[in-house]
C-alpha positions as CSV (number, residue, x, y, z in Angstrom):
1,M,45.2,38.2,23.7
2,E,47.3,36.0,21.5
3,G,48.1,32.6,23.1
4,M,45.1,32.9,25.6
5,H,42.4,30.3,25.1
6,I,39.2,30.3,27.2
7,V,37.9,26.8,27.5
8,P,34.8,25.8,29.5
9,D,35.4,23.2,32.2
10,A,32.9,20.6,30.9
11,P,31.9,20.9,27.2
12,V,28.6,19.3,26.3
13,P,28.8,16.9,23.3
14,L,26.6,18.1,20.4
15,A,24.5,15.8,18.2
16,P,25.3,16.4,14.5
17,A,22.8,18.4,12.5
18,V,21.9,16.1,9.6
19,P,22.2,17.9,6.2
20,P,19.8,17.2,3.3
21,T,22.3,15.0,1.6
22,P,23.3,11.5,2.9
23,P,26.7,11.2,4.8
24,I,29.6,9.5,3.2
25,P,32.0,7.0,4.9
26,L,35.4,8.3,5.6
27,S,36.8,5.2,3.8
28,A,35.3,6.5,0.5
29,L,37.2,9.8,0.9
30,L,40.5,7.9,1.7
31,A,39.9,5.8,-1.4
32,R,40.2,8.8,-3.7
33,E,43.7,8.5,-5.2
34,D,43.6,12.1,-6.4
35,L,43.5,13.4,-2.8
36,A,46.2,11.0,-1.4
37,L,44.9,11.4,2.1
38,R,46.4,9.1,4.7
39,R,45.0,8.1,8.1
40,I,47.6,8.4,10.8
41,A,45.6,8.1,14.0
42,G,42.2,7.2,15.4
43,P,39.8,4.3,14.7
44,A,39.9,2.6,11.3
45,G,36.4,1.1,11.4
46,P,33.8,1.7,8.7
47,D,31.4,3.6,11.1
48,T,33.0,7.1,10.7
49,A,30.6,9.2,8.6
50,I,31.3,12.6,7.1
51,H,28.4,15.0,6.8
52,W,30.5,18.0,5.4
53,A,34.0,19.5,5.3
54,H,34.9,22.7,7.1
55,T,38.1,24.7,7.3
56,S,39.0,26.6,10.5
57,E,42.2,27.9,12.0
58,M,40.5,28.9,15.3
59,A,42.2,27.7,18.4
60,D,38.8,26.7,19.7
61,P,36.5,25.7,16.8
62,Y,33.8,24.3,19.1
63,P,31.3,27.3,18.8
64,Y,31.4,27.1,15.0
65,L,30.9,23.4,14.4
66,L,27.5,21.7,13.9
67,G,28.8,18.1,14.2
68,G,29.8,15.5,11.6
69,E,32.5,17.7,10.0
70,L,35.8,16.8,8.6
71,L,37.7,19.7,10.2
72,L,40.6,20.9,8.0
73,T,43.4,22.9,9.5
74,A,47.0,23.8,8.6
75,G,47.9,24.4,12.2
76,V,48.1,28.2,11.8
77,H,46.7,28.6,15.3
78,V,49.5,26.5,16.8
79,T,52.5,28.6,18.0
80,P,55.8,26.9,19.0
81,A,54.9,27.6,22.7
82,D,51.5,25.9,22.3
83,A,52.7,22.8,20.5
84,T,52.4,20.7,23.7
85,G,50.4,17.7,24.7
86,A,48.1,19.7,26.9
87,Y,47.3,22.2,24.1
88,F,46.4,19.5,21.6
89,D,44.5,17.4,24.1
90,T,42.3,20.4,24.8
91,Y,41.9,21.1,21.1
92,V,41.0,17.6,20.1
93,S,38.6,17.2,23.1
94,R,36.8,20.3,22.0
95,V,36.4,19.1,18.4
96,A,35.2,15.7,19.7
97,A,32.7,17.4,22.1
98,A,31.3,19.5,19.2
99,G,30.6,16.2,17.3
100,G,33.4,16.5,14.8
101,A,33.9,13.4,12.7
102,A,37.6,13.7,11.9
103,I,40.5,16.1,11.6
104,G,42.5,16.7,8.4
105,F,45.9,18.3,9.0
106,G,47.5,20.0,6.0
107,L,51.3,19.9,5.5
108,A,53.0,23.1,4.5
109,P,53.4,26.0,4.6
110,V,53.3,26.1,8.4
111,H,54.2,22.5,9.4
112,D,56.3,20.0,7.5
113,T,54.9,17.1,9.6
114,V,51.9,16.4,11.7
115,P,52.7,17.3,15.3
116,P,53.2,14.0,17.3
117,A,51.2,15.5,20.2
118,L,48.2,15.9,17.9
119,V,48.6,12.3,16.8
120,A,48.6,11.2,20.4
121,A,45.6,13.3,21.3
122,C,43.5,11.9,18.5
123,E,44.4,8.4,19.5
124,A,43.4,9.2,23.1
125,H,40.1,10.7,22.1
126,G,39.3,8.2,19.3
127,L,39.1,10.8,16.6
128,P,40.4,10.0,13.1
129,L,43.3,12.1,12.0
130,L,44.2,12.5,8.3
131,E,47.4,13.8,6.8
132,V,46.7,16.1,3.9
133,P,49.7,16.2,1.5
134,P,51.0,19.6,0.2
135,Q,49.6,19.1,-3.3
136,T,46.0,18.6,-2.1
137,T,44.1,21.8,-1.3
138,F,41.4,22.1,1.3
139,S,39.0,23.2,-1.4
140,G,39.8,20.1,-3.3
141,V,39.0,18.0,-0.3
142,A,35.7,19.8,0.2
143,R,34.8,19.4,-3.5
144,A,35.5,15.7,-3.2
145,V,33.2,15.4,-0.2
146,W,30.3,17.1,-2.0
147,Q,30.9,15.0,-5.2
148,L,30.7,11.8,-3.1
149,M,27.6,13.1,-1.4
150,A,26.0,13.8,-4.7
151,Q,26.8,10.3,-5.9
152,A,25.4,8.9,-2.7
153,R,22.2,11.0,-3.0
154,L,21.7,9.8,-6.6
155,A,22.2,6.2,-5.6
156,E,19.7,6.7,-2.7
157,L,17.1,8.2,-5.0
158,R,17.4,5.4,-7.5
159,R,17.1,2.9,-4.7
160,V,14.0,4.5,-3.3
161,T,12.4,4.9,-6.7
162,E,13.0,1.3,-7.5
163,A,11.6,0.2,-4.1
164,Q,8.5,2.4,-4.6
165,Q,7.8,0.7,-8.0
166,R,8.3,-2.8,-6.6
167,L,6.2,-2.1,-3.5
168,A,3.4,-0.7,-5.6
169,A,3.5,-3.8,-7.9
170,A,3.4,-6.0,-4.8
171,A,0.3,-4.2,-3.5
172,S,-1.6,-5.1,-6.7
173,R,-1.0,-8.8,-6.3
174,P,-3.8,-11.2,-5.1
175,D,-2.0,-11.4,-1.7
176,P,-1.1,-7.7,-1.3
177,V,-0.2,-7.6,2.4
178,P,2.3,-10.6,2.4
179,S,3.7,-9.4,-1.0
180,V,4.3,-5.8,0.3
181,L,6.0,-7.2,3.5
182,R,8.2,-9.6,1.4
183,Q,9.3,-6.8,-0.9
184,L,10.0,-4.5,2.1
185,A,12.0,-7.2,3.9
186,Q,14.0,-7.8,0.7
187,R,14.7,-4.1,0.2
188,L,15.8,-3.5,3.8
189,T,17.5,-6.9,4.2
190,G,15.5,-7.4,7.4
191,W,12.1,-8.4,8.7
192,G,8.8,-6.7,8.2
193,V,5.7,-7.5,10.2
194,L,2.1,-6.2,10.3
195,Y,0.6,-6.0,13.8
196,G,-3.1,-5.9,14.4
197,P,-4.9,-3.5,16.8
198,D,-4.5,-6.0,19.6
199,G,-0.8,-6.3,19.0
200,T,-0.9,-9.8,17.4
201,E,1.2,-10.5,14.3
202,I,-1.1,-10.7,11.3
203,A,1.6,-11.3,8.6
204,S,5.4,-11.2,8.4
205,A,8.2,-11.7,5.9
206,G,12.0,-11.9,6.0
207,R,14.4,-13.2,8.5
208,A,13.1,-12.6,12.0
209,P,15.5,-11.0,14.5
210,H,16.7,-12.3,17.9
211,E,13.8,-13.0,20.3
212,T,14.9,-10.1,22.5
213,A,14.7,-7.6,19.5
214,R,11.4,-9.2,18.4
215,Q,9.8,-8.6,21.8
216,A,11.2,-5.1,21.9
217,L,9.7,-4.3,18.5
218,A,6.3,-5.6,19.7
219,H,6.6,-3.3,22.7
220,L,7.7,-0.4,20.4
221,T,4.4,-0.6,18.5
222,D,2.6,0.5,21.7
223,V,4.3,3.9,21.4
224,V,2.6,4.6,18.0
225,R,-0.7,2.8,18.6
226,P,-3.5,5.2,19.5
227,A,-4.6,5.1,23.1
228,P,-8.1,6.3,24.1
229,T,-8.7,8.9,26.8
230,T,-9.7,7.2,30.0
231,M,-10.2,7.9,33.7
232,A,-7.3,6.7,35.8
233,S,-8.6,4.9,38.8
234,P,-6.7,3.3,41.7
235,G,-4.5,0.5,40.3
236,T,-4.3,2.0,36.8
237,T,-0.9,1.9,35.1
238,V,-0.1,4.6,32.5
239,R,1.6,3.3,29.4
240,T,4.7,5.2,28.4
241,P,7.4,4.8,25.7
242,P,10.4,2.7,26.7
243,P,13.5,4.5,27.7
244,G,15.7,5.7,24.9
245,T,13.0,5.5,22.3
246,A,13.1,8.0,19.5
247,V,9.7,9.1,18.3
248,R,8.5,11.0,15.3
249,T,5.3,13.0,15.8
250,P,2.7,13.5,13.1
251,P,2.6,16.7,11.0
252,P,0.5,19.6,12.3
253,S,-3.2,19.7,11.4
254,A,-5.2,22.5,10.0
255,T,-6.2,23.5,13.5
256,T,-2.6,24.0,14.7
257,P,-2.4,27.4,16.4
258,P,0.0,30.0,15.2
259,G,3.5,29.7,16.5
260,T,3.4,25.9,16.8
261,T,6.4,24.1,15.3
262,G,4.4,21.2,14.0
263,R,6.2,18.6,16.1
264,T,3.8,18.6,19.1
265,A,0.8,20.5,20.2
266,S,1.4,24.0,21.4
267,P,1.1,24.7,25.1
268,T,-2.2,25.8,26.6
269,P,-2.9,28.9,28.7
270,T,-2.2,26.8,31.8
271,T,1.5,26.6,30.9
272,P,3.3,27.7,34.1
273,P,5.4,30.9,34.0
274,G,9.0,30.2,33.2
275,T,8.3,27.4,30.7
276,T,10.8,27.3,27.9
277,G,9.1,25.2,25.3
278,R,12.2,23.0,25.2
279,T,11.6,20.2,27.7
280,H,9.0,19.2,30.1
281,P,9.9,18.6,33.7
282,P,10.0,14.9,34.6
283,S,6.5,13.6,35.6
284,A,5.2,10.4,37.1
285,T,4.7,8.9,33.7
286,T,8.1,9.7,32.2
287,P,10.5,6.7,32.5
288,P,14.1,7.4,33.4
289,G,16.3,8.2,30.4
290,T,13.4,9.2,28.1
291,T,13.7,12.5,26.3
292,V,10.5,14.3,25.6
293,R,10.4,17.2,23.2
294,A,7.8,19.8,24.3
295,P,5.9,22.2,22.1
296,S,7.0,25.6,20.9
297,P,5.5,28.5,22.8
298,S,2.4,29.9,21.2
299,P,0.6,33.3,21.5
300,T,-1.3,31.8,24.4
301,T,1.7,31.5,26.6
302,P,1.2,33.6,29.7
303,P,3.1,36.8,30.2
304,G,6.2,36.5,32.2
305,T,7.6,33.5,30.4
306,T,11.4,33.6,30.9
307,G,12.6,30.9,28.4
308,R,14.1,28.9,31.3
309,T,13.1,25.5,32.4
310,P,11.5,25.4,35.8
311,P,13.0,23.2,38.4
312,P,11.9,19.6,38.1
313,S,9.4,18.2,40.6
314,P,10.2,15.0,42.4
315,P,9.5,12.1,40.0
316,A,7.1,9.4,41.2
317,P,7.8,5.8,40.6
318,V,7.0,4.6,37.1
319,G,3.9,2.4,36.8
320,R,2.6,3.1,40.4
321,P,-1.2,3.0,40.8
322,V,-2.9,6.4,40.7
323,A,-4.1,7.4,44.1
324,A,-7.5,8.7,43.0
325,A,-9.8,8.6,39.9
326,V,-8.6,11.5,37.7
327,P,-9.0,12.1,34.0
328,V,-6.1,11.0,31.9
329,T,-5.7,12.8,28.6
330,A,-4.6,10.7,25.7
331,R,-1.0,11.4,25.0
332,P,0.0,12.7,21.6
333,V,0.6,9.7,19.4
334,P,3.8,9.8,17.2
335,S,3.6,8.5,13.7
336,S,6.8,6.4,14.0
337,A,9.3,5.4,16.6
338,T,12.8,3.8,16.4
339,D,15.0,1.9,18.8
340,T,18.1,-0.3,18.7
341,V,18.1,-3.6,20.6
342,A,20.5,-6.6,20.4
343,G,22.2,-5.2,17.3
344,S,18.9,-4.8,15.4
345,H,17.6,-1.4,14.3
346,L,13.9,-1.3,15.0
347,A,11.2,0.9,13.7
348,A,7.4,1.1,14.1
349,Y,5.0,3.0,11.8
350,A,1.4,3.7,12.6
351,L,-0.8,3.0,9.6
352,G,-3.0,5.9,8.5
353,A,-6.3,4.0,8.8
354,G,-6.4,5.0,12.5
355,Q,-7.6,1.5,13.6
356,G,-4.5,0.4,15.5
357,F,-2.6,-1.4,12.7
358,V,1.2,-0.9,13.0
359,L,4.0,-1.8,10.6
360,G,7.2,-3.1,12.4
361,V,10.6,-3.3,10.8
362,A,13.8,-4.9,12.1
363,S,17.1,-4.7,10.2
364,P,20.7,-5.4,11.0
365,H,21.8,-2.1,9.7
366,R,20.3,1.3,8.7
367,E,21.0,2.8,5.3
368,P,20.0,6.2,3.9
369,G,16.6,5.9,2.3
370,D,15.4,3.1,4.6
371,H,12.9,5.4,6.4
372,T,11.5,6.6,3.0
373,I,11.1,3.0,1.8
374,A,9.4,1.9,5.0
375,S,7.1,4.9,4.9
376,V,6.0,4.0,1.3
377,A,5.2,0.5,2.6
378,A,3.2,2.0,5.5
379,V,1.1,4.1,3.1
380,L,0.3,1.1,1.0
381,L,-0.5,-1.1,4.0
382,S,-2.7,1.8,5.3
383,L,-4.7,1.6,2.1
384,L,-4.9,-2.2,2.2
385,T,-5.9,-2.5,5.8
386,G,-8.2,0.5,5.9
387,E,-11.9,0.2,5.1
388,H,-12.8,1.4,1.6
389,R,-15.7,3.7,1.8
390,S,-18.0,4.3,-1.2
391,G,-20.6,5.8,1.1
392,T,-20.8,6.9,4.7
393,G,-20.1,4.3,7.4
394,A,-23.2,5.4,9.2
395,A,-25.4,4.6,6.2
396,R,-23.9,1.1,5.9
397,S,-24.3,0.5,9.6
398,S,-27.9,1.5,9.4
399,A,-28.4,-0.9,6.5
400,L,-26.9,-3.7,8.4
401,V,-29.1,-3.1,11.4
402,R,-32.2,-3.0,9.3
403,V,-31.3,-6.3,7.6
404,L,-30.7,-7.9,10.9
405,L,-34.1,-6.7,12.1
406,G,-35.8,-8.2,9.1
407,A,-36.1,-5.4,6.6
408,P,-36.4,-6.5,3.0
409,P,-33.6,-5.7,0.5
410,E,-35.8,-3.2,-1.3
411,E,-36.0,-1.1,1.9
412,V,-32.2,-1.3,2.7
413,A,-30.8,-0.7,-0.8
414,P,-31.5,3.1,-0.9
415,L,-29.1,3.5,2.0
416,L,-26.3,2.0,0.0
417,G,-27.0,3.7,-3.3
418,T,-29.6,4.0,-6.1
419,G,-30.0,2.1,-9.3
420,R,-29.3,-1.5,-10.2
421,W,-26.6,-3.8,-8.8
422,V,-24.3,-6.7,-9.9
423,V,-22.9,-9.4,-7.7
424,V,-19.3,-10.5,-8.2
425,H,-17.9,-13.8,-6.9
426,A,-14.1,-14.2,-6.9
427,R,-11.5,-16.7,-6.0
428,P,-7.7,-16.2,-6.1
429,D,-5.8,-18.3,-8.6
430,T,-3.3,-19.7,-6.1
431,Q,-3.5,-19.3,-2.3
432,A,-6.7,-19.0,-0.3
433,A,-8.2,-15.5,0.1
434,D,-8.0,-13.7,3.4
435,A,-9.8,-10.7,4.8
436,V,-7.1,-8.2,3.8
437,A,-7.1,-9.6,0.2
438,A,-10.9,-9.4,0.1
439,S,-10.8,-5.8,1.2
440,A,-8.2,-5.0,-1.4
441,L,-10.3,-6.6,-4.2
442,G,-13.3,-4.6,-3.1
443,A,-11.3,-1.4,-3.3
444,A,-10.1,-2.4,-6.8
445,L,-13.6,-3.0,-7.9
446,G,-14.9,0.2,-6.2
447,S,-17.1,-1.1,-3.5
448,A,-16.8,-1.6,0.3
449,L,-19.6,-4.1,0.4
450,V,-17.4,-7.2,0.6
451,D,-18.0,-10.6,2.1
452,L,-15.6,-13.5,2.5
453,A,-16.9,-17.0,3.2
454,D,-15.6,-20.5,2.3
455,G,-12.8,-19.1,0.3
456,V,-15.1,-17.1,-2.0
457,V,-15.2,-13.3,-2.0
458,R,-18.5,-11.8,-2.8
459,V,-18.8,-8.1,-3.8
460,L,-22.1,-6.1,-4.2
461,L,-21.3,-3.5,-6.8
462,P,-23.4,-0.7,-8.4
463,A,-24.2,-1.6,-12.0
464,E,-22.6,1.6,-13.4
465,R,-19.2,0.4,-12.1
466,E,-18.5,-2.3,-14.6
467,P,-16.1,-4.8,-13.1
468,G,-13.0,-5.7,-15.0
469,P,-10.5,-8.6,-14.8
470,Q,-8.2,-8.5,-11.7
471,P,-4.7,-10.0,-11.9
472,G,-4.5,-13.2,-9.9
473,W,-8.3,-13.6,-9.5
474,A,-11.1,-15.5,-11.3
475,L,-14.3,-13.5,-11.3
476,G,-17.9,-14.4,-12.0
477,V,-20.3,-11.5,-12.6
478,S,-24.1,-11.5,-12.5
479,T,-26.5,-9.5,-14.6
480,A,-27.6,-6.1,-13.4
481,V,-30.6,-6.5,-11.1
482,G,-32.8,-4.6,-8.7
483,P,-32.5,-5.2,-4.9
484,G,-35.4,-7.7,-5.0
485,D,-33.4,-10.0,-7.2
486,W,-30.1,-9.9,-5.3
487,T,-30.5,-13.6,-4.4
488,T,-30.9,-14.5,-8.1
489,A,-27.8,-12.4,-9.0
490,D,-25.8,-14.2,-6.2
491,A,-26.6,-17.6,-7.8
492,Q,-25.7,-16.2,-11.3
493,A,-22.4,-15.0,-10.1
494,A,-21.6,-18.3,-8.4
495,R,-22.3,-20.2,-11.6
496,A,-20.2,-17.7,-13.6
497,L,-17.3,-18.1,-11.2
498,A,-17.5,-21.9,-11.6
499,R,-17.3,-21.5,-15.4
500,A,-14.4,-19.0,-15.1
501,R,-12.4,-21.4,-13.0
502,A,-13.2,-24.4,-15.2
503,T,-12.2,-22.5,-18.4
504,R,-9.3,-20.7,-16.7
505,T,-10.8,-17.4,-17.7
506,A,-10.2,-14.2,-15.7
507,L,-13.8,-13.0,-15.9
508,V,-17.0,-14.6,-16.9
509,G,-20.3,-12.8,-16.9
510,H,-23.8,-14.3,-16.8
511,G,-25.4,-14.4,-20.2
512,T,-27.8,-11.6,-20.9
513,R,-28.8,-12.3,-24.6
514,P,-32.5,-13.0,-25.3
515,G,-33.3,-16.5,-26.3
516,L,-36.2,-18.7,-27.4
517,A,-37.2,-19.1,-23.8
518,D,-38.1,-15.4,-23.7
519,L,-40.8,-16.0,-26.4
520,L,-42.9,-18.1,-24.0
521,P,-45.0,-16.8,-21.2
522,R,-43.0,-16.8,-18.0
523,D,-45.5,-18.7,-16.0
524,E,-45.8,-21.5,-18.5
525,A,-42.0,-21.8,-18.9
526,D,-41.5,-22.0,-15.2
527,A,-44.1,-24.6,-14.8
528,H,-42.6,-26.8,-17.5
529,A,-39.1,-26.4,-16.0
530,Q,-40.3,-27.5,-12.6
531,A,-42.2,-30.5,-13.9
532,L,-39.2,-31.6,-16.1
533,L,-36.7,-31.3,-13.2
534,A,-39.0,-32.6,-10.5
535,P,-37.2,-36.0,-10.2
536,L,-34.0,-34.1,-9.2
537,G,-35.7,-31.9,-6.7
538,A,-34.6,-33.9,-3.7
539,A,-30.9,-33.8,-4.7
540,P,-29.7,-30.2,-5.2
541,A,-26.1,-31.5,-5.9
542,L,-27.4,-33.4,-8.9
543,T,-29.2,-30.3,-10.3
544,E,-26.0,-28.2,-9.9
545,T,-23.8,-30.9,-11.4
546,L,-26.1,-31.3,-14.4
547,R,-26.2,-27.5,-14.9
548,T,-22.4,-27.2,-14.8
549,W,-21.9,-30.2,-17.0
550,L,-24.2,-28.9,-19.7
551,S,-22.7,-25.4,-19.5
552,L,-19.2,-26.9,-20.1
553,H,-20.4,-29.0,-23.1
554,G,-20.3,-32.3,-21.2
555,S,-16.6,-32.0,-20.2
556,W,-15.9,-34.3,-17.2
557,D,-12.6,-32.7,-16.3
558,R,-13.7,-29.1,-16.4
559,T,-16.9,-29.9,-14.5
560,A,-14.8,-31.6,-11.8
561,V,-12.6,-28.5,-11.6
562,A,-15.6,-26.2,-11.4
563,L,-17.3,-28.2,-8.7
564,S,-14.1,-29.1,-6.8
565,V,-14.9,-32.8,-7.0
566,H,-13.3,-35.8,-8.6
567,R,-14.2,-36.6,-12.2
568,N,-15.5,-40.0,-11.2
569,T,-18.0,-38.2,-8.9
570,V,-19.2,-36.1,-11.9
571,R,-19.7,-39.3,-14.0
572,Q,-21.7,-41.0,-11.1
573,R,-23.9,-37.9,-10.7
574,I,-24.6,-37.5,-14.4
575,A,-25.5,-41.2,-14.7
576,R,-27.8,-40.8,-11.7
577,C,-29.4,-37.8,-13.3
578,A,-30.0,-39.8,-16.5
579,A,-31.6,-42.6,-14.5
580,L,-33.9,-40.3,-12.5
581,L,-35.0,-38.3,-15.6
582,G,-35.3,-41.5,-17.7
583,T,-33.7,-40.0,-20.7
584,D,-30.5,-40.1,-22.8
585,L,-28.2,-37.2,-22.0
586,D,-26.2,-37.8,-25.2
587,D,-29.2,-36.6,-27.2
588,P,-28.6,-32.9,-28.1
589,D,-32.4,-32.3,-28.1
590,V,-32.6,-33.6,-24.5
591,R,-29.7,-31.5,-23.5
592,M,-31.3,-28.4,-25.1
593,E,-34.5,-29.0,-23.3
594,L,-32.8,-29.6,-19.9
595,W,-30.7,-26.5,-20.4
596,F,-33.9,-24.5,-21.1
597,A,-35.4,-25.9,-17.9
598,L,-32.3,-25.2,-15.8
599,R,-32.3,-21.6,-17.0
600,R,-35.8,-21.2,-15.6
601,A,-35.0,-23.0,-12.3
């Protein structure tokens, strides 16, 4: 009947359903001069976001709202008898309970002014109230909302695209992990940190948040870090997400049974009758205030399911020891989790390598596109922290065990690949290399056989994968050899790297051209070389200094750079070599003969 309004006693506030386009601030709509909208009640802060515009003349629009709307009305539903404080208080409370963002009241043809009772009700409920002038149509307001949303969406896409390009460029630098974190922190105006499997901070960039938020972020990483299946014995505490934490579960796998939504695993045949698939009853491991989304019912749900939630069982105290040894199934691990602590927006992203690395992000505010940008960084960090596999891990593990047990390289090599090999030595141009940078270099060269020692990265590479220059690195490459000559190739790569650093060349390969030395019998040439260099045999440093000095055409400075010593040390060593050999090193014939001998040494 007209004038009768049925209103539930206690409306439940609805969370706004987020549309595919980003919301716009109410202030942007008020700034449109063509609309001439005027705020006459409610908060004036910048936090009010409009998700869409909706027109309704229903006395109770609650059932028809999704949340986040600018509700437009001309007051057709308001009769003179209803224009009271009680009526408008109920009306505004219902709009607020439905998640409405603001009310726009149109002047004419029904009302010449905005009812004062409506203004008072909006002030009381903290809901913005806009006055829509007669010349502004509701369709014009809706069109302006969608135009602003399209502009915001375009700006978001441009921001995300630019961030993707900058993050990808950062991942190709010699220090990829710190560079990606720096770029991420710059794009989000916050702090980015990479946590190791044990929860320690491996690298970070940006302005760190308050200590309280920092500790909360470290705890948030436990939510997304994989936990193994264990047996819960007396005294065991089960780890659970902190209260109020929002988690994002990974997408469904190929084995997801029909009927599953893809958010969590579907229920098993042991699901009790009466389960709805909406929420689980509280359990001993669920902290107060935590909302857990349960799986959708699958075809295996037992007959008799009513769609209603069963009554909750009495919750046990959180963190109490388990009374007896029982199997504890590993909980489903979400791919990301968010929280807000001490004014900082926190987010944790599990890296795809599955080895426990987690990306943490803390920012003072959250903008559209932030999640996408952080997800791109997480993908890149997953590639950088994950092990690059050119073969199976089992084969490499077997090769390592055989070497440790004394097997010769010729026996181990077939497990790693067939054919010939090259050894690459590398040093970054600026900062010292770390394990992550070494792994990234191996991935760029196409090999997982990487070793980092004394600041030098060594990579064992199949000969068919010809190494190329890498930005920010100096590389020395050996000739292609069989497994029995890996030690010789290692020495060749070390000398090539020293020459590359001395000449500031990105890549230097060991010479492979035939020379006069190849015209002599190998045994005779080796014997002559050993006899000629015998006076230097007790001092390997002198032999290496003489080799490097001759390879660099007698340059004191470049030899000092290649050997990482002072130039005076080079002069002293060369003078000592001349004295021990009893010869004049300025004579080109002497240099040629010594170089011949050093090539055979």
